[in-house]
C-alpha positions as CSV (number, residue, x, y, z in Angstrom):
1,M,14.7,113.5,61.5
2,V,10.9,113.2,62.8
3,T,9.3,115.2,65.5
4,R,6.9,113.8,67.5
5,G,3.8,115.5,68.4
6,W,0.0,115.7,68.2
7,R,-1.3,115.7,64.7
8,D,-4.3,117.6,63.6
9,D,-7.0,116.1,61.6
10,D,-6.5,118.5,59.1
11,T,-2.8,117.4,57.9
12,G,-1.1,118.2,54.7
13,A,1.3,121.1,53.1
14,G,0.9,124.2,55.2
15,A,-0.4,122.5,58.0
16,G,2.6,123.5,60.0
17,R,3.0,120.3,62.1
18,E,4.9,117.2,61.8
19,A,2.5,114.0,61.4
20,G,2.3,112.3,65.0
21,R,0.1,110.9,67.2
22,R,-3.8,111.6,66.9
23,R,-4.8,114.2,69.6
24,P,-7.2,112.1,72.2
25,R,-10.8,113.1,71.6
26,G,-11.6,113.4,75.9
27,R,-8.8,116.4,75.3
28,D,-10.5,118.5,72.8
29,R,-12.2,120.4,75.9
30,G,-10.2,122.5,77.5
31,P,-10.7,123.6,80.8
32,G,-14.1,125.6,81.4
33,R,-15.6,124.1,78.2
34,F,-19.2,122.7,78.9
35,H,-21.3,120.1,76.7
36,R,-24.3,121.6,75.0
37,G,-26.6,119.4,76.6
38,S,-24.9,120.2,80.1
39,F,-25.2,124.1,79.3
40,A,-28.7,123.9,78.1
41,L,-29.8,122.4,81.5
42,L,-28.2,124.9,83.3
43,V,-30.1,127.6,81.6
44,C,-33.4,125.7,82.3
45,I,-32.3,125.4,85.9
46,L,-31.7,129.2,86.4
47,A,-34.4,130.1,84.6
48,C,-36.8,128.4,86.7
49,R,-35.1,129.8,89.8
50,V,-35.7,133.5,88.5
51,A,-39.3,132.6,87.7
52,S,-39.8,131.1,91.2
53,A,-38.0,134.3,92.7
54,G,-40.0,136.6,91.2
55,A,-43.6,135.4,92.6
56,S,-44.4,136.4,96.0
57,P,-44.9,133.5,98.8
58,K,-48.2,132.5,99.8
59,L,-49.9,130.7,102.0
60,S,-51.5,127.1,101.4
61,A,-53.9,127.0,104.0
62,L,-54.6,129.1,107.1
63,S,-57.4,128.3,110.1
64,F,-58.2,129.1,113.3
65,V,-56.7,126.6,116.0
66,G,-59.4,124.8,117.8
67,D,-62.0,126.0,115.2
68,V,-63.1,129.0,117.2
69,A,-63.9,130.8,114.2
70,T,-64.6,130.4,110.4
71,L,-63.1,132.4,107.7
72,T,-65.1,134.0,105.4
73,P,-64.8,133.7,102.3
74,A,-63.1,130.2,102.7
75,F,-59.5,130.1,102.4
76,D,-57.8,130.6,99.0
77,S,-54.3,131.2,98.7
78,D,-55.0,134.1,96.1
79,T,-57.7,135.6,98.4
80,L,-55.9,137.9,100.5
81,S,-58.9,139.5,103.3
82,Y,-61.2,137.6,105.1
83,N,-63.6,138.0,108.3
84,A,-64.4,136.0,111.2
85,S,-66.5,136.3,114.4
86,V,-66.1,135.3,117.7
87,T,-67.9,136.1,121.0
88,T,-66.5,138.6,123.6
89,D,-66.0,135.9,126.5
90,R,-62.8,135.0,124.3
91,T,-60.0,137.0,124.4
92,S,-57.5,135.8,122.2
93,V,-57.1,133.6,119.1
94,Q,-54.5,131.5,117.4
95,L,-54.2,131.1,113.3
96,A,-52.6,127.7,112.2
97,Y,-51.0,128.0,108.5
98,A,-48.9,126.3,105.8
99,V,-46.5,127.9,103.7
100,A,-47.2,127.2,99.7
101,S,-43.9,125.1,98.7
102,P,-41.0,126.9,100.4
103,D,-37.8,126.4,98.8
104,S,-36.4,126.2,102.3
105,A,-38.0,127.1,106.0
106,S,-34.9,129.6,106.8
107,L,-35.9,131.6,103.2
108,V,-39.2,132.4,104.4
109,E,-40.7,134.2,107.3
110,V,-44.0,135.0,108.5
111,T,-45.2,137.8,110.8
112,T,-48.6,138.9,112.3
113,A,-49.8,142.3,113.2
114,V,-52.9,143.2,115.3
115,T,-54.6,146.3,115.4
116,Q,-57.1,146.2,118.3
117,P,-60.1,148.7,118.7
118,S,-58.1,150.8,120.6
119,G,-55.3,151.3,117.8
120,R,-53.0,149.1,119.9
121,R,-50.6,146.9,117.3
122,R,-48.6,144.3,117.9
123,R,-46.2,142.1,115.9
124,N,-44.9,138.6,116.4
125,L,-42.5,136.3,114.1
126,L,-44.2,133.3,113.7
127,S,-43.3,129.3,112.7
128,S,-46.3,127.7,111.6
129,T,-49.1,128.2,114.5
130,T,-49.1,131.9,115.7
131,S,-49.3,132.5,119.5
132,A,-52.1,133.8,121.2
133,L,-53.5,136.9,119.5
134,A,-55.2,139.4,121.7
135,I,-58.3,140.5,120.6
136,S,-61.0,143.0,122.5
137,P,-64.5,143.5,122.1
138,G,-65.2,145.0,118.0
139,H,-63.3,145.0,115.2
140,N,-59.5,143.5,115.4
141,D,-57.3,143.2,112.6
142,V,-55.0,140.8,112.1
143,T,-52.5,140.8,109.5
144,L,-50.2,138.0,108.3
145,T,-47.2,138.4,106.0
146,V,-45.4,135.9,104.6
147,R,-41.9,137.2,103.3
148,R,-39.2,135.8,101.1
149,T,-35.7,136.9,103.1
150,A,-33.6,136.8,99.7
151,D,-35.6,139.6,98.0
152,N,-37.9,140.6,100.7
153,A,-40.8,139.9,98.3
154,A,-44.4,139.3,100.8
155,T,-47.9,138.8,100.3
156,A,-49.9,140.0,103.3
157,Y,-53.2,138.4,104.2
158,A,-56.0,140.3,105.9
159,V,-58.3,138.7,108.7
160,R,-61.0,141.1,110.4
161,V,-62.1,139.0,113.7
162,T,-65.2,140.6,115.3
163,A,-65.7,140.2,119.0
164,Y,-69.4,140.7,119.7
165,S,-71.5,140.1,123.0
166,L,-74.1,137.3,122.3
167,A,-76.5,139.7,124.6
168,A,-76.7,141.7,122.1
169,H,-78.3,139.0,119.7
170,V,-81.1,138.5,122.3
171,S,-82.6,141.8,122.5
172,L,-85.4,143.3,120.8
173,S,-85.4,146.7,118.1
174,G,-89.2,147.0,118.6
175,L,-92.2,145.8,120.7
176,S,-95.7,147.1,119.9
177,L,-99.5,145.7,121.0
178,V,-102.7,146.2,119.5
179,V,-106.2,145.4,120.4
180,G,-108.1,144.7,117.3
181,S,-106.7,147.6,115.1
182,T,-106.2,150.1,118.1
183,P,-102.6,150.3,119.4
184,V,-102.2,149.6,122.8
185,A,-99.6,152.3,124.3
186,L,-96.5,151.2,126.3
187,P,-95.9,153.1,129.5
188,G,-93.4,155.8,130.0
189,P,-91.2,156.5,126.8
190,G,-92.6,153.4,125.1
191,F,-90.3,150.4,124.0
192,Q,-86.6,150.6,125.1
193,A,-84.3,148.4,124.2
194,N,-83.1,147.6,127.8
195,T,-86.5,147.8,129.1
196,L,-87.4,144.0,129.8
197,T,-91.0,144.3,131.6
198,Y,-93.7,146.5,130.3
199,D,-97.2,147.0,132.1
200,V,-100.3,148.2,130.1
201,T,-104.0,148.3,130.9
202,V,-107.0,147.2,128.3
203,D,-110.7,147.4,128.9
204,Y,-112.7,144.6,130.4
205,T,-114.2,143.6,127.5
206,T,-110.9,142.6,125.6
207,S,-110.3,139.3,125.1
208,A,-107.3,139.2,123.0
209,V,-104.5,141.2,122.0
210,S,-101.9,141.1,119.2
211,I,-98.4,141.7,119.9
212,T,-95.1,142.4,117.4
213,P,-91.9,141.5,118.7
214,T,-89.0,142.7,116.5
215,A,-85.5,141.2,117.1
216,A,-82.0,143.3,116.7
217,Y,-80.5,140.8,115.3
218,A,-83.3,138.3,113.5
219,A,-80.8,136.0,111.9
220,K,-78.7,135.6,115.0
221,C,-81.4,134.2,117.4
222,T,-84.5,132.2,117.6
223,M,-87.9,133.8,119.2
224,T,-90.7,131.9,121.0
225,V,-94.0,133.7,122.2
226,N,-95.2,132.3,125.1
227,G,-93.5,129.4,124.4
228,V,-94.2,129.1,120.9
229,A,-92.1,129.8,118.0
230,H,-92.4,132.8,116.3
231,T,-91.0,135.1,113.2
232,S,-89.4,138.2,114.1
233,G,-91.7,141.3,112.6
234,Q,-94.6,139.3,112.4
235,A,-98.0,140.2,114.4
236,K,-98.7,137.2,117.2
237,L,-102.7,137.1,116.8
238,N,-104.9,136.8,119.7
239,V,-102.2,135.9,122.1
240,A,-103.2,134.4,125.2
241,T,-106.9,133.6,124.8
242,P,-108.7,132.4,126.2
243,T,-106.4,133.6,129.2
244,F,-108.0,136.9,128.8
245,A,-111.2,135.7,130.4
246,D,-109.6,136.4,133.7
247,V,-109.5,139.8,135.5
248,G,-106.0,141.0,136.7
249,P,-102.5,140.7,134.9
250,N,-102.1,138.3,132.0
251,V,-98.4,137.9,131.0
252,I,-97.0,137.9,127.6
253,T,-93.7,136.5,127.1
254,V,-91.0,137.1,124.3
255,T,-87.8,134.7,124.6
256,L,-85.1,135.4,122.5
257,T,-82.0,132.4,122.3
258,A,-78.9,133.2,120.7
259,E,-76.9,130.6,118.7
260,D,-75.1,128.9,121.3
261,G,-78.3,127.6,122.6
262,L,-77.7,129.2,126.1
263,T,-77.8,132.8,126.3
264,T,-81.4,134.0,126.0
265,G,-83.1,137.3,126.9
266,T,-86.7,137.3,128.0
267,Y,-89.4,140.5,127.6
268,A,-92.4,140.3,129.6
269,V,-95.9,142.3,128.8
270,N,-98.3,142.5,131.6
271,V,-101.6,143.0,130.4
272,N,-104.1,144.1,132.9
273,R,-108.0,143.9,132.2
274,T,-109.8,146.7,134.5
275,P,-112.5,144.9,136.5
276,P,-116.1,145.2,135.0
277,P,-118.3,148.0,136.2
278,P,-120.8,147.2,139.3
279,P,-124.0,145.7,138.5
280,P,-126.5,148.3,138.6
281,S,-128.2,149.2,142.1
282,P,-131.2,147.1,142.5
283,P,-134.3,149.6,142.5
284,S,-135.5,151.1,145.8
285,S,-138.5,150.0,147.4
286,P,-141.5,152.1,147.4
């Protein structure tokens, strides 16, 4: 009697099996076995995921909403520290950002922390635009952190937002006058940045003076002397000639204009010529 069953490809003496039907090729692979190509593909996928998980998440874009300020240097995902300036009339800023190729929005969170000059610190959880970040005059340090929740890998970007007063940019740090090579003393304690008007007296024979105004923030303003453009720190020679032919006050004005074109500061120097001496008395009659 012949027993029917599956026949191995290797039949013959000692095979221990009766002749029968050949095992179908599709059944050569038992449960849980993988084709070599499928296994290689799986290894590649896993390796890519591990490599991706090993790199900390980063931003692909970062800027101020409304272009109220500019990042310095320009944004780069590998640059982690920036500076920006705003005027003190601005009490808050917003940042817009994008996360570089996130696997899923739910896997990455972005938070900010703002340290104001007073030392106060605030933390916010963000979407793609920050909430209004309160700032105060002085340095405000904003830290924006991109964190992957799966493994807690994170990258922190620091932005120092400096709020400054435009009024500070239209002030002088120095002011001097000379007649020829002789200095003309300013009254009282001399030049003071907060003193905007000065009165000086020169001899009647003086026809002109030279003035040297120096801006406290020359790169942040423009300057004129009596309405004519002037360079900070340089002497303006023979100011107001021939006005000084007149006896009495002769006004020299130094005007500084901030970058906004609206904020100005003006210093005035009133140069007074003494009156001429009285004419000699006529000789008395004999």
